[in-house]
N, C-alpha and C positions, 0 to 999 in steps of 0.2 A: 957595271952594266951587264957584263956577261953572266955574272952570278945571279942577278935578278931574272934574267931571261931563262936560265936553267931552272930556278925555283918555280917560276910560272909554268914552265913546261912540265915539271914534276906534278904540280897540283892539278893541272888539266888532265894529265894522264891518270891520276888517282881518281878524279871525279868521274871520268868516262869509263873507268874500270869497275864502277859500282852500279848496282841496280837498286831502285827505290821500291820498298814494299809498304803498302798501307792497309790497315785493317779498320773496320768500322763497327760501332755498336749496332747499327742498322745496316746490315750487309746488302740489302736490296735497294734502299733509297740512297745510301751512302752520304748522309748529311752529318753524321756524328762520328768524327774521327776518333779512333781508339789508339792505334799505334802507327808510327812511321819510323822505318829503319832502313839501313843500307845493307845489302847482301852482295856477295860476289855473283857476277852474272851467271845465270843458269844453275845456281846452287842455293840451298837454304842457309848457307853459312853467313851469319851476321858479321859484317866487316865495315866498321865505321860508326856512325852515331845511331842511337836508339832513343826514341821519345815515346812516352806513354801519357795519355790524357784521360781525364774523367769524362763522364757523359755530358758535362756542361762546358767542355772545351778547355778546362784548366789543366795546365801541365803538372803531371804527377812525378814523373821520373825522367832523368836525362843521363844516359850512359854512353860509354865508348867501348867498342869491341874490336878485337883483332883475331880473325879466324875463330869466331864463336867464343872467345875468351875476353872477359872484362879487362880493359886496359885504361889507365889514366883515371880521371876524376869521374865519380858517379854521384849524382845529386838527386835527392827526393824532395818533393814540395807538398805542402798541405793543400789538398783539394777541397771541394765543397763539403763532402761528407766528413772529412777529418776536421775541418775548420768548425763545423757545427757542434763538435763535442769537446773542443779545447776551451781553456779559459780565455784565449785570445779572441774567440768568436769570429765575426766577419773580417776583422782586421788581420787575422792570421792567414787568410786566403792567399795562396801564392807564395807564402814565406817558405824559406828553406827549412826542411825538417832534419835531414842528415846529409853530410858530405863525406864520402869515402874515397879512398885511393886504391887502385888495383894495379897489379903487374902480373901478366900472364895468368889471369883468372884468380889470383890470390890477393888477399888484403895486404897491402904494404903501405906503411906511412900512417898519417893521421886519419882518424875517423871522428867526426864531430856530430853531436846530436843537440838540437835546440828544442826548447819547450817553452810553455807560458806559465807564469806564476798565477796565483789566485787573483791577483789584482790586474791580470791581463798583460803583464810586461813579459816580453820575450827575453830569454836568457840561455846561455850555453849550459846544457845539462851535464854533458860529460865530453871528455876528450880522450880518445884511446889511440895508442900507438901499436901497430901490427908489423910483424916481420914474417913474411911467407905464411900468412894466415894464422900466426900464433900471436896472441895478445901479449905484448911486452909491458905496457903500463896502461893504467886506467885512472884518470883524474875526474872525480865527480864534484859538481859545484852546487852550492845553495843558490836560490833565486837571486840573492843579493850580490852574487859574483864571488863570494868567499868560497875557497876550496873546502870541500867536505871530506873527501878521501883522495889520497894519492897512493894507489896500489900498483906495485911493480915487484919484479924479482929483485930482492934486496931490501933496503930500508924503505918502509912504507909508513904513511901517516894518516891520522884522522883528526878532524877539527870540529869544534862547535861553530855555530853560525856567527857567534861574536868574534871569531878569529882565534880563540884560545885552543890550545892543543888538547885533543881528546885522548889519542893513543899513539904509541910509536912501537913498531915491531918490524921483524924481518920476515919476508916471504921467500921460501926456498923454491927450487926448480919444480917441485911437485905442487906448487901453488898453495902451500900450507904454511901457516905461521910457525916459525922455527927459531928458537932462541929466547932472548929476554923480551918480556912484554911490559910496557909501562903505560899506565892509564891515569889521566888527570881529571879533576872535577871541573865543572863549568866555571868556577871562580878562579881556577888556576893552580891549586895545590895537588901534589902527587897523591893519588887516591889508592892505587893498587900497583903491585909489582910482582912479577912471577916469571916462570919459564915454561916453554912449550917445546915438545919434540914432535915434529911433523903434525902439528895441529892438536896434539894431546897435551893437556896440562901435566907437568912433571916437576917434582921437587916442591919447594916451599913457595906458597903464595901469601903475600902480606897485604892487608888492607890498613890504610892509615887514616888517622883523624886529621882535622884541619890544622892542628898545632904540630903535626909531624909525629906524634906518638902513635904507637901501634894499636889499632882497633881490634884486629883479629889475625890469626895465622891458621893456614890450612896446608896439609901435606898431600901431594898427589903422586901417583905412580902410573905413568902412561895413561892419563885420563881418569884413573880410578882414585877417588878420594880416600885417604887413609884416616880412619877415625882416631880421635884423641883418646887417651886413657879414660878420661871422664865420660866420653861418649860410649866407649866400650863397656864401662861399668853400668852406664845407664841402659844400654842395649841389653846387657846381661840381666839387669834387674827387671826390665820389661819382659824378657823371655821367661824369667822365673814367675812373674805375675801372670803371664799368659798361660804358662803351664798349670798354675794354681787354678786359674779360671776354667781351663779345660777339664781339670780333675774335678772341680766343683760341678761343672756342667755334666760330666759323666756320672758323678754321684747322684745328682738331682734326677738325671735321666733314668738311672738304675732304680732310684726310689719311686719315681713315677711309674715305671714299668711294674715294679713290685706292687705298688698301690693298685694299679689297673688290674693286675692278676688277682689280687685279693678281692677287689670289687667284683670282678667277673665270677670268682668262686662264690662270693657272698650272694650275688644275684642268682647263680646256679642253684645254690643251697636253698634260697628263698623260693625259687620256682619249684624245686623238688618238694620242699615242705608244703608249698601251696597245693601242689598236685596231690600229695598224700592227705592233706587236710580236706581238700575237695572230695576225695574218695571217701574219707571218713564221714564227712557231713552227709554225702549221698547215702552211705550205708546206714547211718543213724536215722536219716529221714525215712528210709524204707522200713527200718525196724520200728520206728515211732508210729508210723501209720498202722502197722500190724498190731502193735501193743494197744493202741487206742481202740481198735475194733475188738480186741480181746477183752479189755476192761468193760466196754459197752455191753458185750454179750454176758459178762458176769453180773452186771448190775441192772441191766434193763432186760427183764424176762417177760415171757407171755403170761397173761392173767387168764387162765383157762376158764375160770368161773365167769368172769366178765365177758369173755368171748362167746360163751354159750348163750348168755342173755341178749347180747347185742348182735349176734350173727356176724361178727367181724372180729379180727384179731385185735386184742387189747393188751397193752403192755403195762407192767408195773415196775417200779424202781425199788430195788433192795437197798436197805440202808440209805434212805433218801437224803438225809442231811449230809452224810459223808459224800455221796455221789454229786450232790449239788455243789458242795465245796470244791470237789475235784473239777467239775465243769468250769467253775469260775477261774480256778487256777490254770486249767489247760487252755482256756480261751485267752487268758492273759499271756501265756507263753507263746501261743500261736501268733498273737498280735506283735509281740516283740520279734519273733522269727521273721515275720513279714516285713518289719520296718528296718531290719539291719542287713547290711551287705558284707559285714565283717565275718569271715569264715570262722575265726576263732570264737567269736561271740556266738555264732550260730551253733557251733559244736558244743559250747558250754550250755546253751539253752536246751539243745536236744538231749544232752546228757542229763540235765535236771528233769526234763519231761519224761525220760525213760525211767529215771529213779522214781518219779511220781507214779507212773503206770505200774511199776514193780511194787510200790508201796500199796497201791490200790488192790492189786492181785492178792497181796498178803493179808489185807484187812477184810477181804470178802467173807471168809469163813471164820474169822476170829471174833472174840468178844470186844466190841468197840463202843459200847453204849456211852461211857463217860466222854470219849473222844467226840462222838456225834453231838452230844449236848454242847460241848465247847464250840464245835464247828457251826452249829445252828445259829449262834450269835455273831459269827464273823462273815463279813462280805468283802474283805480286802485280800487280794491274791497273795501278797507277800506274807501276810499274817497267817493265812491258811497254810502256806508252805512251811512256815516256821512251826506251826502247831503240829503239822505232820512230821516234823523233824527233818525238813528239807530246807536247805539254804543254797542260794546262788554261789 
């Protein structure tokens, strides 16, 4: 009876030594409670319980503090917002999400987390063990309750959802896999075996077939795979082929540049020849115009007797048949000059025309009666030129 009296006295002293603090989502109307917690009188130091609610009045968190440090059990719950995005839906509202244990502000003991499977069933997602805020072990579960991973300093395991072992290995103090690693297939046969040093593959790694025979072997040195002799030879062959391709590429590039250079030189040469030919054609054209006038003056002369009778200048043609044939030929050449844009052809036509004017100058004072008789009967330009001994 005395002990009960002392306990009641202690509890009443504890309660009266705390002050209650409340906060609201609507601080003016104070209808939506947000937080309620105990503090030491006249201080902001949280000491006692702490509760957090969502805007709809659902409890979200429940913790215990001693002098502003978490102590004892701390629980979180699914509020309206969280429930709306879980597979559990409205049925998950108010359900426990996590349970943690603290001592002097540090995680100590079990931490549990719950979740919902796709079919809406609630299950334990993981169970962790802490010691002074350091994770000692972590067990993860499938939605059907089967262990998925048991991770801890020392021997650790992984499983398939059907319960068969997936892997077995050792985790060192650095939280790295260290030592032998064994891996099994979903059907249960040993599939892979190897070693790791501080999380890095090292030594021989063997992959097995279902009948237990070796499927493949690989060698590692601190995480770096060591190629086999066959792979080295294959790599060497690839490098040789790559070098050949690069050489061929350089050769083709060199040939391309040489071809481009030759083409540029050819174009430059053509432009130069075109310029020279253009100048030649211009010079020939000027000479041709002068020579035509010269021929005309030689063959078409003033008839003084006729001029005296008619009181105007009268002209007569010397060697009429020869000159008429010349006019036919020269008109033909003029027409061809007008119809062509090819400089080389123009030059050849002008050269022929100049030879024709030169021929006419030579025939002006020479005996050409027989030639004139022949030309009198010809009206084709090419035949006239041939008769005069001129060919294109």
